[in-house]
N, C-alpha and C positions, 0 to 999 in steps of 0.2 A: 408501904409501911415497913416492910422487912428491910428494904434498902436504907431507910432512915435510921432504923435501930442499928444496923451494921455500921453505918457511917459514924454514929455516935460512939459505938464500941471501939471503932478503929481510932478515933481521935483521942478518946479519954482513957481507955483501958488496955488495949492490945499493943504488944511491941511491934516494931516497924514492919517486918515482912508479913506477919499474920494479919495486921490491919488491912493491908492492901488486898490480900487473898480473901478476907471476909467480905470486903466491899464488892470485889469482883463476883464472888459467888452469889451474893445477895442481888446484885444487878442482873445476873443471868436468870436467877429464879424469878425475879419480878417481870422481866421481859417475857419469859415463857408463860407465866401466869396470865399476863395481859393478852398474849397471843391466843392461848387456849380459851380465855373468856370470850374474846371476839369471835372465834370459830364456833364456839358452842352457841352463842346467841344468834348466829346467822344460819345455822344448819336447817332451820325449818321456818317457812314463811308463816306469818300470822294469818289466821282465818278470820276475815272480816267481811262485812257487806251482806246484802240480802241473798246472794247466791248460796251462802252457807246454810240457809233455811231449807233448801230443796232436799227432800228425803227425810226430814225430821218429823216425828210423830207428835201429835198434840191431841187435845180433847175439845170437842165442841162445847162452848159455854152455853149457847142457846141453839135453837133450831136454825139450820142452814137451808133456807128455802127460797132462793138459792144463796142468799147472802146472810151473814151473821158474824159471830165472833168465835175465835178459837183461842185456847190457852196453850202457849208454846214456851217451854223453858221458863215458866213463871211470868211470862208477858202475855197480854191479851192483844190479839191482832184481828183486824177486819179480814174476813175470809169469804170466799165464794166457792160453792159446791154445786156443780151442774146437776148431779143426781139427787141432791138434797140429803139431809140426815138429821136425826133428832139430837137433843141436848145430851151430853155425856158420851157420845159416840167418839171412838178413837179415829182420828183422821191423819192422813199423810200429805205433806206439802208436795205438790207436783211442779208448781211454778210460782213466780213472784211477779206481779204486775203493779208497779208503783208501790203503794203501801198495802195492797190487797193480796192475800195469799190465795192461790188456786189450789184447792184441796179435794181429796176424794176419800171415802171411807176406807179404813185399813182392812 
């Protein structure tokens, strides 16, 4: 956008040498801005997938004897707890098996 504005200024308002200088400076700024934007967007990988759930704490919606449901980040998941726990117990995800979370009391 800056380059387009500089180009219009160079064509219609600025005298001969200053128009070219303005266009060159705007082009350099635009290239630097795009380069910085690309670098900034690629500096950290997105965290996606079920592996990101390991280590997250949640709350048992119902009894887990040994299977039931837990609420994690506003979502309800099917879960399995080998030792069992009551409703309302805070649990930690230790593994993910398909769509079932392997949890244990925190």
